[in-house]
C-alpha positions in Angstrom: 38.0 10.4 4.9 35.4 9.3 7.5 32.0 8.5 6.4 29.3 10.9 7.7 27.0 9.2 10.0 23.1 9.6 9.5 21.5 12.1 11.6 18.9 11.4 14.2 16.1 12.6 11.9 17.4 10.5 9.1 17.4 7.4 11.4 13.8 8.1 12.8 12.8 8.8 9.1 14.1 5.4 8.0 12.4 3.5 10.9 8.9 5.3 10.1 9.4 4.7 6.4 10.4 1.0 6.7 7.7 0.2 9.1 4.8 1.9 7.4 5.7 0.5 4.0 2.5 -0.5 1.9 2.5 -4.1 2.8 2.8 -3.6 6.5 0.1 -0.8 6.5 -2.3 -3.0 4.6 -1.7 -5.9 7.0 -2.4 -3.7 10.0 -5.6 -2.6 8.4 -6.7 -6.2 7.5 -5.9 -7.2 11.2 -8.0 -4.3 12.4 -10.8 -5.0 10.1 -10.9 -8.8 10.9 -11.1 -8.1 14.7 -13.7 -5.4 14.4 -15.9 -7.3 11.8 -15.3 -11.0 12.1 -15.3 -14.0 14.5 -11.8 -15.6 14.7 -12.6 -18.4 12.4 -14.2 -16.0 9.8 -11.3 -13.7 10.2 -8.7 -16.5 9.3 -10.9 -17.6 6.4 -10.9 -14.0 5.0 -7.3 -13.1 5.7 -5.4 -16.4 4.9 -6.1 -16.1 1.2 -4.9 -12.6 1.1 -1.7 -13.7 2.9 -1.2 -16.7 0.6 -2.1 -15.1 -2.6 -1.0 -11.5 -2.3 1.2 -10.6 0.7 3.5 -13.7 0.8 4.1 -13.8 -3.1 4.9 -10.1 -3.1 7.3 -10.5 -0.4 9.0 -13.5 -1.9 9.1 -11.5 -5.4 10.8 -8.4 -3.8 13.3 -10.5 -1.9 14.2 -12.6 -4.9 14.5 -9.5 -7.3 16.8 -7.7 -4.7 19.0 -10.8 -4.2 19.3 -11.3 -7.9 20.1 -7.7 -8.5 17.0 -6.9 -10.6 15.9 -4.3 -7.9 18.1 -2.0 -6.3 16.4 -2.1 -3.0 13.2 -3.4 -1.3 11.6 0.0 -1.9 12.2 -0.5 -5.6 13.2 3.2 -5.9 14.2 2.9 -9.6 11.4 3.9 -11.8 12.0 1.4 -14.6 12.3 -1.5 -12.1 8.9 -0.5 -10.7 7.1 -1.5 -13.9 7.5 -5.2 -13.2 6.6 -4.8 -9.5 3.2 -3.1 -10.4 2.5 -5.8 -12.9 3.3 -8.5 -10.5 1.2 -7.0 -7.6 -1.7 -6.5 -10.0 -1.6 -10.1 -11.2 -1.7 -11.2 -7.5 -4.6 -9.1 -6.7 -6.5 -10.0 -9.9 -6.0 -13.8 -8.9 -7.2 -13.2 -5.5 -10.4 -11.3 -6.8 -11.1 -14.1 -9.1 -10.5 -16.8 -6.4 -12.8 -14.8 -3.9 -15.6 -14.4 -6.5 -15.7 -18.0 -7.6 -15.4 -19.2 -3.9 -17.7 -16.5 -2.1 -19.7 -15.2 -5.0 -18.7 -11.5 -4.6 -16.2 -9.0 -5.5 -13.9 -7.9 -2.6 -14.5 -4.2 -2.7 -11.2 -3.3 -0.8 -9.1 -5.4 -3.2 -10.7 -4.0 -6.2 -9.9 -0.5 -5.1 -6.3 -1.6 -4.4 -6.1 -2.9 -7.8 -7.5 0.5 -9.1 -4.8 2.4 -7.2 -2.2 0.1 -8.5 -3.3 0.8 -12.1 -3.3 4.5 -11.4 0.2 4.4 -9.9 1.6 2.4 -12.9 0.1 4.8 -15.4 1.6 7.8 -13.2 4.9 5.8 -13.2 5.4 6.4 -16.9 5.5 10.1 -16.3 6.5 10.6 -12.6 7.7 8.2 -10.0 4.9 8.9 -7.5 5.4 7.8 -4.0 3.9 4.3 -3.5 4.4 4.6 0.3 2.5 7.9 0.5 -0.2 6.7 -1.8 -0.9 3.4 -0.1 -0.8 5.1 3.3 -3.5 7.6 2.3 -5.7 5.0 0.8 -5.2 2.8 4.1 -6.4 6.0 6.0 -9.6 5.9 3.8 -9.9 2.3 4.5 -9.8 2.9 8.4 -12.1 5.9 7.8 -14.8 3.7 6.5 -14.8 1.6 9.6 -13.7 4.2 12.3 -13.6 8.0 11.7 -10.9 8.4 14.5 -8.7 5.6 13.2 -8.8 7.1 9.7 -7.7 10.6 10.9 -4.8 9.0 12.9 -3.8 7.1 9.7 -4.0 10.2 7.5 -1.5 11.8 10.0 0.7 8.7 9.6 0.4 9.0 5.9 1.6 12.6 6.0 4.5 11.7 8.2 5.4 8.9 5.9 5.4 11.4 2.9 7.7 13.6 4.9 10.2 10.7 5.5 10.3 9.8 1.9 11.6 13.3 1.1 14.1 13.2 4.0 15.4 9.8 2.9 15.7 11.3 -0.7 13.7 8.4 -2.0 11.3 10.8 -3.6 11.1 14.7 -4.3 8.2 16.7 -2.8 6.5 16.7 -6.2 6.4 12.7 -6.3 5.2 12.6 -2.8 2.3 15.1 -3.7 1.6 13.2 -6.8 1.3 9.9 -4.9 -1.0 11.6 -2.3 -3.1 13.1 -5.1 -3.7 9.8 -6.9 -4.6 8.2 -3.6 -6.9 11.0 -2.5 -8.9 10.6 -5.8 -9.1 6.8 -5.5 -10.0 7.1 -1.8 -12.8 9.5 -2.4 -14.4 7.2 -5.0 -13.9 4.3 -2.6 -15.6 6.1 0.3 -18.4 7.4 -2.0 -19.1 3.9 -3.2 -18.8 2.4 0.1 -21.5 4.9 1.5 -23.7 4.2 -1.6 -23.5 0.3 -1.2 -24.5 0.6 2.6 -27.7 2.3 1.8 
């Protein structure tokens, strides 16, 4: 029996979902923020520790766990497998927060809220496998919104699109996508509120 080929919508959904995964979305934001707020040297000084202490270790962790069979796929779709992923990412973020605090004397506000979002997602994961793709893209929309309203609204549209693709690809149910979005909306609201308060 001939295997059924994925439909055009399925193929497009896979491209959107794969491209706008949490890591890529955050990298795009950090590049945008670096260009907007920093000179080239300052941008490298800010971004390089994030790459070396969070992004690179998480990529290596994902690839290693998929290759050794501990994770089914790079999305870590299995709810039980996600527990170790959340703990590993949280450890990387905490290491970066400590490094940045001792080196520069301040707490990186964006990374602190990424940690809060991760903790909320980990708690949720014990009850429902919330969509990490949706949650992080909603939060990235809030990060963009704090710098540029237009970019934030555009990214909110991307987050909604990503949520739809997760359902089309059967990686999540609509309930799991809404749960991920709901958690991120709460964390994003607190982030934006605190961001406004600290600017005054």
